N, C-alpha and C positions, 0 to 999 in steps of 0.2 A: 589324672591330668589327662592336658588336653593339648594336643599337636595342631601346630599350624603350617602349611604350606603355599607360600604363595608363587605365583605364575604372574607372567605377563609383561614385567620390564623388557624394554627395548630402546632402542637409539632411534628417533621421530625428529622430524624436523618442525619448526616453529609452525604453531596452527594446527598439528595434525590431531590425531587422536590414539590413543590405548586405552585398553580394560585390563586390569590386574584382577585376577581372583586370588581368593583364600579359601581353601579347604580344610575345615576343622575335622578332627579325628579325636577318638578317645572319649573322656568324660563330659563329651558336651551338652548334656542336661544340666550340667552345674554353670553353665554361661548365659548370662543376659546380656551382653553388650559385646558389640564386636564394631573394629573400627579399623583406620589408617591412619598411622603418622609418617612424618618422612623427616630426614635429614639430610641436611646438604652439606658440604664441607665446610666446616671453620663456624656451624651454626649449632644451635640448640634443637633436638627434636623437636618437630611441631604437630599437634595433634590437627589432622586434616579432616577425617568423616568419621562419624559414629553412627551406630544403627543399631537400635536396641531390639529385645525379642517382639515387640509386639510391632512393629515397623517403623517406628518413630524415630527420625533420622537429624543429624543437625551436620552442618557443615561449617567448615572456617571461612572468614570472609574474603580470604584471599583467593578462595577457589569457588567461592558462590557463583552460580550462574555457567560454569564452566565443567564442574566434577558432581555425579551423582554418586549415590552409595544405594545398592540394593544387596536383597539376600534373596538365596532360594534355600527354603529351609529342607528341601527332599533332598538337596544334595550338598546339605552341610555347609555352603558356599556364600561367600559374601564377596561383591564386586565393584570395583571404583571405576567407574566409566569416566574418562579425560578426556575431555575435547576441547580444543583452543587452545592447545598446550603452549607454553612460553617459556624461553631459557630457565627462569628462575623457578620452574618446576623441576629443573634438574636436581633429583635428590636419589638418596635409597629410600624405598618405601616398605615399609615393615606393617603388617597385619596384627592386629594384637585382639585379643579377649579379656574380658572382664566377669566375674564371677556373679551369682546372683546376690542380688540387694546394691549391687555396685551400677554404677553409671559412666564411670569413666572405663574403658579397656586397657589396665593395665597387668591383668595377672600371667597372662601368656603372650609369648613372642614369636613372632616368624622369623626367619633366617635373614628375611630382607630381599626385594628384587629393584636392580637398579633401574632409573628412569632418566634417562640423557636427551635433551631438548637441545638441537641445535638450532643456532639462529641464520 
């Protein structure tokens, strides 16, 4: 089993920045891919950013140029740096992890952290 704990959500004004953190514990050697999803009220959960163990990453078109994803393997932590935030970025952000052999992080989930961007 893998446990994921997120932090960093907050209320911020449009144009501002936030950094979300997700720290993994447990059987982390079983994990290949980690990422961030978000879910806004009344909308489906959206995959925002993914990073695999080798460091390759991918971002949703809606956040390219504004968000970056990175990982610190020594700290078992993945970060989502969010710049130039917009009101439409308001959502609960979930960290997720996927087992080896998978390219989509959907085996383990964090509890979520609220990001609210005011206009």
